[in-house]
Backbone as a ProteinNet text record, in pm:
[ID]
protein_1_A
[PRIMARY]
XXXXXXXXXXXXXXXXXXXXXXXXXXXXXXXXXXXXXXXXXXXXXXXXXXXXXXXXXXXXXXXXXXXXXXXXXXXXXXXXXXXXXXXXXXXXXXXXXXXXXXXXXXXXXXXXXXXXXXXXXXXXXX
[TERTIARY]
2056.2	1984.5	1966.6	1996.4	2019.7	1910.8	1950.1	1835	1801.7	1676.7	1612.6	1528.2	1523.4	1408.9	1277.3	1193.4	1034.9	953.6	879	780.9	669.9	608.8	520.9	385.8	331.4	210.9	110.6	-33.8	-132.4	-180.9	-124.8	-173	-121.8	34.1	99.1	13.3	-31.4	-43.8	-192.7	-218	-351.5	-428.2	-521	-632	-679.4	-713.5	-769.5	-853.2	-910.4	-982.3	-927.4	-778.4	-713.6	-684.2	-651.6	-633.1	-746.1	-880.4	-1007.3	-1031.4	-1002.8	-996.7	-916.2	-819.5	-710.6	-755.9	-827.3	-875	-971.2	-1093.7	-1192.5	-1152.6	-1063	-997.4	-980.9	-887.4	-867.5	-979.5	-1060.6	-1182.1	-1273.4	-1282.4	-1385.4	-1322.9	-1222.4	-1160	-1163.5	-1145	-1148.4	-1321.5	-1395.3	-1521	-1579.1	-1555.1	-1570.5	-1537.5	-1415.9	-1331.9	-1414.8	-1470	-1504	-1675.3	-1738.6	-1891.9	-1922.3	-1861.8	-1908.4	-1862.7	-1739.1	-1709.3	-1844.9	-1873.7	-1973.7	-2103.8	-2158.4	-2260.8	-2256.3	-2158.6	-2127.8	-2123.9	-2063.9	-2046.1	-2167.3	-2270.3	-2408.1	-2469.5	-2480	-2550.7	-2531.2	-2385	-2348.2	-2403.3	-2375.8	-2441.7	-2580.5	-2663.9	-2813.4	-2835.1	-2761.2	-2784.9	-2794.7	-2673.1	-2649.1	-2719.6	-2782.7	-2842.7	-2996.9	-3048.9	-3182.9	-3277.4	-3406.4	-3507.8	-3545.2	-3538.2	-3542.3	-3454.1	-3316.9	-3226.7	-3185.9	-3246.8	-3226.2	-3357.6	-3459.2	-3576.6	-3537.9	-3465.5	-3402.1	-3315.9	-3214.5	-3134	-3207.2	-3304.1	-3374.8	-3449.3	-3528.2	-3597.3	-3504.5	-3365.2	-3272.6	-3246.9	-3201.9	-3137.5	-3240.9	-3372.9	-3465.7	-3542.9	-3490.1	-3537.3	-3466.6	-3509.7	-3454	-3285.7	-3263.3	-3134.9	-3040.3	-3090.5	-3023	-3015	-3097.2	-3082.3	-2969.5	-2991.4	-2887	-2721.5	-2719.4	-2569.1	-2548.6	-2660	-2647.9	-2604.7	-2647.8	-2659	-2542.2	-2466.8	-2320.1	-2230.9	-2254.4	-2145.8	-2137.6	-2226.4	-2242	-2164.8	-2217.4	-2106.3	-1985.9	-1958.1	-1809.9	-1756	-1810.6	-1750.7	-1728.7	-1820.7	-1814.5	-1718	-1693.3	-1608.1	-1461.4	-1456.6	-1332.1	-1279.6	-1368.2	-1325	-1291.6	-1360.3	-1312	-1171.8	-1168.7	-1036.8	-932	-945.9	-858.5	-814.9	-887.8	-864.2	-802.2	-799.1	-737.8	-610.5	-624.9	-454.6	-376.1	-436.9	-392.5	-321.2	-433.3	-377.4	-247	-257.3	-138.2	-8	21.2	87.4	132.8	53.3	129.5	185.5	183	279.9	173.2	45.4	-63.3	-137.9	-179.3	-280.4	-210.5	-90.9	-32.7	-46.2	-111.5	-111.5	-189	-194.2	-258.1	-428	-434.8	-597.9	-650.2	-598.3	-646	-646.1	-592.8	-555.8	-708.6	-692.3	-811.1	-942.8	-932.5	-1082.9	-1136.2	-1030.3	-1073.6	-1133.2	-1027.4	-1045	-1176.5	-1210.9	-1354.2	-1461.4	-1457.3	-1533.7	-1585.7	-1434.1	-1471.2	-1603.9	-1609	-1702.1	-1836.2	-1859.2	-1983.2	-1995.3	-1906.9	-1964.7	-1989.3	-1930.2	-1963.8	-2095.6	-2160.6	-2287.3	-2358.1	-2352.4	-2441.1	-2463.1	-2315.1	-2347	-2423.2	-2381.5	-2472.3	-2644.1	-2678.4	-2815.1	-2828.7	-2796.6	-2836.8	-2825.4	-2748.8	-2736.6	-2879.8	-2888.7	-2980.7	-3182.3	-3147.6	-3270.2	-3314.4	-3186.3	-3194.8	-3269.5	-3199.8	-3250.5	-3389.5	-3410.9	-3552.7	-3687.6	-3639.7	-3736.7	-3752.5	-3709.9	-3668.4	-3754.5
2475.4	2416.9	2436.3	2363.5	2327.7	2423.3	2506.8	2571.9	2519.7	2459.8	2370.3	2441.1	2393.1	2499	2410.6	2489.6	2467.7	2420.9	2339	2333.4	2413.1	2468.9	2568.7	2501.8	2600.1	2552.4	2581.9	2522.1	2565.6	2679.6	2799.2	2919.3	2983.6	2944.4	3003	2972.7	2837.9	2808.9	2907.9	2933.5	2985.9	2860.1	2875.5	2752.1	2764.9	2688.3	2658.4	2554.5	2552.8	2433.6	2299.9	2277.9	2202.1	2100.5	2199.9	2155.2	2011.5	2127.8	2039.6	1934.4	1913.5	1829.3	1710	1714.4	1632.8	1587.1	1659.7	1595.4	1524.6	1555	1497.1	1341.1	1352.6	1208.8	1115.6	1159.6	1098.4	1030.4	1145.7	1126.9	1010.6	1060	972.5	815	794.8	662.3	590.9	650.1	616.5	596.5	673.7	655.1	528.4	509.3	397.6	276.2	304.4	163.7	132.9	214.5	163.7	155.7	263	257	137.8	168.4	36.5	-88.2	-95	-250.8	-274.4	-202.4	-242.9	-278.6	-233.6	-240.6	-339.9	-371.8	-497.5	-634.9	-610.2	-742	-764.5	-628.5	-679.7	-735.5	-672.4	-738.3	-898.5	-923.1	-1074.2	-1151.8	-1097.5	-1180.3	-1191.7	-1077	-1101.9	-1208.3	-1206.8	-1317.4	-1453.6	-1473.9	-1617.6	-1632.3	-1538.5	-1548.3	-1590	-1604.8	-1623.2	-1519	-1552.6	-1434.2	-1340.3	-1384.8	-1281.6	-1167.1	-1238.5	-1099.3	-1059	-1097.5	-1040.1	-914.2	-940.5	-852.4	-734.9	-797.6	-663.6	-536.4	-608.4	-528.3	-471.5	-519.4	-444.2	-329.1	-355.2	-237.5	-136.4	-153	-42.9	15.8	-47.5	7.1	96.9	52.9	128.7	248.6	251.6	369.3	490.7	598.7	724.2	730.5	667	668.1	582.2	477.9	402.2	465.4	552.6	610.6	724.1	771.4	870.7	805.3	689.9	600.5	573.6	543.8	492.2	601	707.2	824.8	908.3	902.3	931.3	828.1	729	617.8	633.2	668.2	690	814.7	907.2	1038.7	1028.8	972	918.3	874.7	742.5	701	774.5	853.4	933.2	1037.2	1101.3	1204.6	1159.8	1022.2	979.5	930.4	858.9	837.2	961.8	1044.5	1187.1	1224.6	1243.7	1298.4	1196.4	1078.3	984.4	990	1018.4	1070.4	1189.8	1280.8	1428.4	1411.2	1316.1	1282.4	1201	1097.9	1057.6	1141.7	1231.6	1315.9	1423.7	1437.4	1497.4	1425.6	1298.8	1185.1	1196.3	1206.3	1205.9	1319.3	1434.7	1567.9	1664.6	1666.2	1753.4	1813.5	1947.6	2003.8	2069.9	2114.8	2189	2337.9	2389.4	2520.6	2581.5	2680.4	2736.4	2737	2803.6	2812.5	2704.4	2636.2	2473	2380.3	2408.3	2340.3	2340.7	2482.8	2542.7	2517.9	2532.8	2499.1	2369.7	2270.8	2127.8	2096.5	2156.6	2147.3	2194.9	2292	2339.6	2273	2221	2145.3	2023.9	1922.9	1808.4	1750.9	1876.9	1846.8	1868.3	1953.4	2002.2	1834.8	1793.6	1695	1583.4	1544.8	1433.1	1436.4	1568.6	1597.6	1570.2	1619.6	1599.3	1428	1349.7	1242.4	1150.1	1178.8	1138.2	1136.6	1249.2	1316.2	1250.3	1209.2	1136.1	979.3	932.8	811.6	757.3	849.4	820	829.3	967.7	985.1	831.1	775.1	684.7	558.7	538.7	435.4	427.4	559.4	585	598.7	666.7	702.6	624.1	494.6	423.5	331
4940.4	4846.3	4711.9	4634.9	4455.7	4422	4330.3	4231.5	4105.4	4129.4	4033.1	3964.1	3822.4	3743.2	3791.4	3813.3	3852.1	3716.8	3720.1	3621.1	3641.8	3513	3529.2	3608.7	3684.1	3791.3	3663.9	3672.8	3597	3607.8	3705.4	3697.1	3573.7	3543.7	3441.2	3287.8	3267.6	3150.9	3101.5	2976.8	2927.6	2894.1	2994.9	2951.3	2787.7	2733.8	2590.2	2583.9	2434.9	2422.8	2426.9	2361.2	2316	2456.5	2561.2	2712.7	2756.8	2747.7	2783	2695.2	2568	2511.5	2517.9	2589.6	2626.7	2770.9	2865.9	2965.3	2988.1	2848	2836.5	2790.6	2692.9	2644.4	2756.1	2865.7	2952.6	3049.5	3082.5	3197.2	3102.4	2959.2	2898.8	2898.5	2876.6	2876.9	3026.7	3120.9	3237.9	3295.3	3239.8	3268.3	3176.9	3077.7	2995.4	3070.9	3095.9	3157.9	3299.5	3377.9	3491.5	3492.8	3428.4	3432.1	3322.6	3224.1	3081.4	3132.7	3192	3244.5	3346.1	3435.8	3544.9	3485.2	3389.7	3294.3	3240.1	3159.8	3102.3	3166.1	3284.4	3375.3	3458.3	3483.4	3519.5	3426.7	3290.9	3199.7	3163.8	3169.5	3152.7	3268.7	3405.4	3519.3	3509.6	3453.9	3472.1	3363	3260	3148	3196.2	3282.7	3359.3	3437.5	3522.5	3643.6	3594.4	3480	3471.2	3428.7	3420.9	3362.1	3492	3599.6	3729	3738.6	3714.2	3712.9	3598.8	3489.1	3354	3374	3438.3	3474	3549.2	3668	3743.1	3675.9	3584.7	3515	3417.9	3345.9	3229.8	3287.7	3424.2	3487.1	3511	3572.9	3601.1	3454.5	3369.8	3247	3178.2	3182	3129.3	3194.6	3291.5	3427.5	3363.8	3386.5	3383.8	3411.8	3538.2	3563.9	3465.8	3443.4	3345.6	3205.4	3176.9	3055.8	3026.7	3165.3	3196.2	3159.4	3260.7	3234.5	3112.5	3025.7	2884.4	2812.5	2803.2	2744.6	2754.1	2888.2	2915.5	2895.4	2873	2818.3	2641.3	2594.6	2440.8	2416	2498.2	2486.8	2498.8	2612.1	2651.4	2528.9	2452.6	2353.7	2241.9	2192.6	2083	2108.4	2242.9	2271.4	2237.2	2317.5	2316.4	2163.6	2098.5	1988.5	1891.3	1906.9	1836.6	1882.2	1997.7	2070.9	2006.4	2001.5	1969	1829.1	1745.5	1611.9	1583.9	1672.4	1672.2	1742	1833.4	1860.7	1787.2	1672	1568.7	1467.6	1440.6	1322.7	1398.5	1518.5	1581.1	1591.6	1607	1602.3	1476.3	1368.9	1219.4	1196.8	1264.1	1238	1211.5	1164.4	1103.5	1220.5	1191	1304.2	1401.4	1426.8	1512.9	1498.2	1390.3	1373.1	1439	1515.5	1653.4	1613.4	1472.3	1459.8	1422.1	1345.8	1315.9	1429.2	1519.5	1640.7	1737.5	1769.7	1828.6	1758.7	1659.9	1595.9	1596.3	1561.1	1589.9	1725.2	1834.9	1963.6	2031.1	1958.9	1993.1	1936.9	1828.2	1750	1793.8	1843.6	1921.8	2006.7	2125.2	2198.5	2154.3	2060.5	1981.2	1908.3	1831.8	1725.8	1827	1955.1	2043.5	2079.6	2118.6	2131.6	2041.8	1939.3	1824.2	1773.4	1746.1	1762.4	1846.1	1937.5	2084.2	2046.4	2034.8	2006.3	1879.2	1778.8	1642	1667.4	1738.8	1818.9	1877.9	1967.7	2062	1980	1895.7	1816.8	1728.6	1658.1	1570.3	1648.7	1773.6	1876.6	1929.9	1972.9	2032.9	1945.4	1806.6	1730.5	1617.7	1637.3	1511.7	1508.5
[MASK]
++++++++++++++++++++++++++++++++++++++++++++++++++++++++++++++++++++++++++++++++++++++++++++++++++++++++++++++++++++++++++++++

């Protein structure tokens, strides 16, 4: 049997905030694609279906479960945008210093939550 180099397993890598941000970037992108597209298509179908269908949609989306879906989508959006900006900066060649990278990777999820809370505070209390 040929001796091939083995790729390092996840147990070898030391987990850090940059890995979490990268994974969250992928998860939020997929979540927005699946859940966001489903909500958008349901909304468009409800608009085309008439007042009864739209009332059903509006009843669900303004229920507690609907708000959880909408808050989750907005958090995914803000987190994905911030992570995308981080990746853009990394693609330019900046931000690879270990401390700076860790600082930004730690701040991004917090900023995503703060932006989501600010957005919903403006939407609900305005």
